N, C-alpha and C positions, 0 to 999 in steps of 0.2 A: 433390857436397856444397860442394865448395871453392869451385868457382863461386857457388854460392847465396851462399856466406860472403862472397864479394869484392862481390856484389852487393848484399849487405846493408850490410857497411861503406863502401861508395859512397853509398848512400842516406843512410845515418847521415851523414856528413860532408857532403854538398849542405845538407841538414836545416841542421846546424848553422851551413853558412856564412849560409843564409837568414837565419836567425834573427839571427846577429850584426850582420848587414847589411841595417838596414831598406830602403833601396833608396826608389824610389817607385813609387807605384800606377800600375796598369794605365788607360790612357783609356778601357775600357771600362765607365764606371758606368751604373745604371741609376735614373731618378729616380721610377719609379710603376709600378703593377701593370701585368700583360702584359695586353696591350690587343687584342690580335689575334693570330687563327689564318685560316692559308689552305686553299684547297680542298684536302681529304683523297683523295678518289675519284679526281681526275682526276692528282693527283701519285703517288697509291699504286700507278698502273698501270704506272710507268716500268722502272725496272731493280729493282725489289722484291726478286728473289730471284736474279739473276744472279753472285751471287757465289759460289764452291765453297767448301767447307769447308777450302781451304790458304789462301784470300783470309782467310776470317773468324780463322783462326787470328791472323792478323798484326794485333794489337789496337793496334797505336802508329804512326802515321805518318812519313812519311820525315824530318820536320822534327824528330821526336822523340825518334827510334832511338837506345836505350842512353842516355836522359834519366830518370833516377830520379824519383818523383810522390811527392808526399804521401800520407799516409793520407787521403784526401778521402773515404772512406766509402762505402759499397757500397749501391748501386742494387740493389733487391729486388723481385720480382712480389708483387704483393696480389691479393686473391681479388677478382675483378671479376663486377658482378652482372650482366653482359650480356656476348653474344658481337657485338654489333654495334659495328663501326669507329667509332671517337671521332676525333673530329677536331680537336678544342679543346679547351683547358684552362686555367683564371684562380683565383685566389686571390679569395675574397671576404670579407667583414669577419669570416664563422663559418666557414671551412676554403675547401679548393679546390672548386670545382665544375666538370663535363667535358661539354661536346654533343657529338653524333653522331646515325648513321644513325634514320632514320625518325623523326626529332624527340626523341629522349633527350636527357634532361637527369639527371646525376647527382651526389651531392652527397656531399663524405667527412666522416662526422659521427664520434664517439669510439668508436662499433661499426663503423666500414669504411665502405664505399660503401653508399649505397644509392639507389636510383631516384626522384626528384621530378616528371619528365615523362616519360610516355610516348611522346607522339605532338605535341610541340611546341605553339607559341602559339597557333597554328588547329585542334588537335586534326585537322592532316589527313596527319599522318605523313611530313612534308616533313623531311629530311636538315637538321639544323642543321651550318653549316660553320664556324661562326665566333662566340668569346664573349668578351667584355671586361666590365668592370666599372669603376663611375665609382672615383675617388680613394679615397674612403673606404671601397670596397667594399659598399657597402649596396643597393645595386642592380647585375644584369646584365643587359647587352644579348646578345639572340644573334639571329644571321640565317642563311639557308641557300635552299633548293632552292625555286625558284616565289615567290620575293619573300616569304619566311617571316621575320616580323621579330617582334619581340617584346621584353619585360623582365620581369625578376622578381627583386621587392622582398625581401630574404633576411630583414627583421625579422617581416615578417608573414607571409611566403608566399604576397604579393599577385603573380598574374601577369595580365600587359597584351599584349592584340594586337592591333599594328601594322601586319601582314602587309599587302604589296603598296601601299605608300605611292606616293602620287602617280603610280597604276595601273602600278606597274612589280613586273612578275610572272617578272623571267629571275631565275635563282639571283644571289643575295648571294654573294660570294664571301669577303667581308672585312669586319669592321666594327672602330673604334677608338672610343674614349670618354676625354672630357677633364673635367677637374671634379668636384664634389662631387654626391651625390644630390640633384636638385631643381633643380640649376644645371649639369647637363653639356650638354656639346656633344658630337655624335655625328657619325660619319660614316660612309658605308656605300657599298661599294664593288661592281660586278657584272660580270660575264661580257664586257660589251661595253664595257668601258672607261669607264664612267660614275660617278660618285660624288655620293652625294647627301648634304648636310647639314641636321642638325635641331639644334635647339637645344630645351632643355626651359623653359617659362615656366609659371608658375603652375600646375606640376604636371605640365601638358600639353606632347608635343610639338608643334612648328612646324618645318614642312617647308620647305626652302627651294629654292633651284633646284638640276636636275640638271645639272651638268658632265662635259665630258672634258677630263682632264688632258694627256691624248697624244693618239695619234691612234685611239682605238677598241679597241686590244688590250685583252685581260682583265687587270684588276687581280687580282691574287692577293694582294695581302699590301696593306695599311695600318695605319699606328701612329698614335699620338700622343704627341708630344714636348714638352719644356719650351719649344721655339719654334716649335712648331706641330705639323700634321700632315705626314705623309711616305707617299708610295705610289709601288709599284712595278708595272710593267707587264710581259707576255711579251714583247715588243719590246726587252727591254734598258734601259727608261726607268724613272728615278727621278724624282719629284716632290716639291716642298713647299709648303705653303700655309702662311705665314707666321703666325702668331699676331697678334693685333690690337696696333698699337702695336708692333710689332716694327721695330727701325730697320732691318733688312737687306730689309725689303720696301718702306721708304720713305725718303723723306730722311732725314738725323738731325734735321734742324728738324720733323719730322714732316709734311711735304708730300710728296706722291704721287709726287715724281719718283724715280726708280729709283736707287740705289746702281749706280755705272758696273761692281761685279762682278757684277750681277744679270743685265747685258747677256747674256754671251755666257762665261762662265768657261772655263777652257783645258779643264778635264775634262768639259765636256757638249759635245753635240752638238744639232742642229736635229730639231724632229721632224716628223711630218707633217702637222700641222694647226696652225694658229695656238694657241698657249697662252692659255689662259683667263687673265683676272684674278686668279682666286684662287690657281690654282698656277703656279708654277715648276720649268721642267725642270731638275735639276742634276746630271744624269748618266743613265747610266754610259757614259762614251765608251768604244768598243771591247770593250762586254761581251763575254764569252768564253762566259759558260752563261747557261741562262732563271732566270729568278727564281722564288723561291717565297715568301720571305716578308719582311719587314722589322722593324727594331726600332731606336728611337732614346732613347737616354739620356742625359745631362746633357753629355758631351763628343762622343761617338761616335753614328754611325748604321752600323748592320750589317744587311747584305743575305742572305739565304740561297740557293745556289742548285746548279744541278744539278752532277755531276762532282765533288762535294768540293769546293767553290770557295764563299768567301763575298768580302764586300766591307766594306770600312769607310769610312768619310766621316768627314773632318774638316771641319766647318762654317765654322770660322774659314778654313782655307787653299783651302776649297772645293776638297776632292783627296779623288778615290778611292783605294785602294790593295786590291789581290787577295790574296785570304789563301786558302792550300793547307791544308784542314783535314783532307782525310781520302777514305773512297771515298762511292760511292752520292749519291742526290741528297738535299741537304740539308732540310729539312722547316720548320725552325724554327728559332729563334736568339733566347736570352736573355742579360743579365750582369747581373750583383748581386756591387758593389763590384770585386773585381778580376779577377772570375771569369767566364768568359763560357762558355755552353754551346751545343752545337746537337746537336739529333738528326736522322737519316737512314732513310734506307730501310734494308731489311733486319736491325732492330734494332739501332744503331748510335749509340751517345753517345760526344759529344768532346767537350772541356775544355779550357781554356787559361786557367792561371792565373798572373797576371801577369807573362805573358812571351809569344814570340812563337810558344814551342812550345804546339802541339794534340796531346794524349794521346786514344788510344780507349778507354775505359773498357770494363771487364767489363759484361756485359748480360745478366739469366737471359730473353732471349726472340732470337727472330727475326723477330718480326713486326714490320713497317714501324711507325716509331714517327713521328707526325704533329703531336703539339702538346706544348707544353713550358711547365711556370710555373715560376719559381722562388720559396722562399719569399720574403715581403714581413717587411721589420722594421717595428718599432715607429715607427719614426722617418719612414717614405713616409707616415701620415696619423695625426692625433690621434685617439687612442680606437679606435687600429683592432685589433679580436681577432684573433693572428698562428696560423699553423699550419706550424712549423717544419721544413715537409716539402718537397723539391723533387717535381716529379709529370711524367712522361711517359705520353702516352695516343698509341695509334694502332690499328691492324687486329685485330680478332677479338678487340672490345674489351680489349685490352691495357692496364695500368695500373701503371707503374715510378713507385716510389718511394725517395726517399732523405733520412734525418733530418740536417739540418745540424747539429744541436748534437755530431754525430760530426767533424765537421770540424772543422781548425784555423781561427782566427781570421785577418782578412785581413791582419794584422801579420805573422802567421807565414809566410803564403804570398808575401808580398813578398820579391824578389830584389835 
């Protein structure tokens, strides 16, 4: 009883210190909606259930042992309409959507989660492995097995099937979208290390060239950031396709002469093949683990990897920093304001709030979590309807939610 009282007093004092000292915000901010999820089946076969009860009972990482935690709201399991594996989740204009095994597409309504599609865009039951939304949240793109590809307009429920574009029938591992509906730019990556670009013109997709950013290794993650697209592969490579007009991809005078920093930054290494004109390798030198997911924000890029390790990239300094998050293979990583959240095998969720310390949160499932979407704010896009819940999905149809209205504000969390 005395120990618990001491812990409570320590937590209260730490909270008062944080409120009294506003400090600075964390460098992990997020600019848009959740745009990419990576391969679920392949990743969930790893160290899914390898932890014993004793390991599972240790719910904090070495870095934050003894650190008092804020009242961050609880993750709760909600009723799922399926037992199929869910690989990805994203916030649309009218709430969260999740995709998964057999071409399944789910939507969270006011009455809970319901099935929108049973068999995918081509009614062929190909598993959907990745889902992304336009900046306004009005259109959802999804991709998966056997070249499955399509989009769903949330306003009128219109489904469009564009499977096997450019005769590509291999599995799409990841998809990313940038821009508003009707003028979006899309990148789709597959298991052969290829990326297909697409732009929407006059309401129709226009396919570009297929390129290999690296040496042909599987690309499990791709994301859209404020300065272009980022991709990772299973050989420890990270790549960037600069946005049009980005000065880092061309001379500051608009010429095509490359910035000297883009030639061979300290934290990169050569690829097995010549880089394409569109994509530059930006790391990761001496990568210690396999990569699973990538996420780009306003100031930083995060990579989720195996063995509980993540990487943070500072584009201004062209530097990668490894981060010890916890145990298990990290499957997805997202940031919102000063918070960064990662999900992992074995039903693990880790969070970092305005510090370098990561905390493993109590989670009511042991199912591997494969996809993550943090609640969007009204500042993300004009006129965007928002649902104030964070969502994690995974094996066995698991769906976890957390109401962000029960959480302290960003100002309260800063240290």
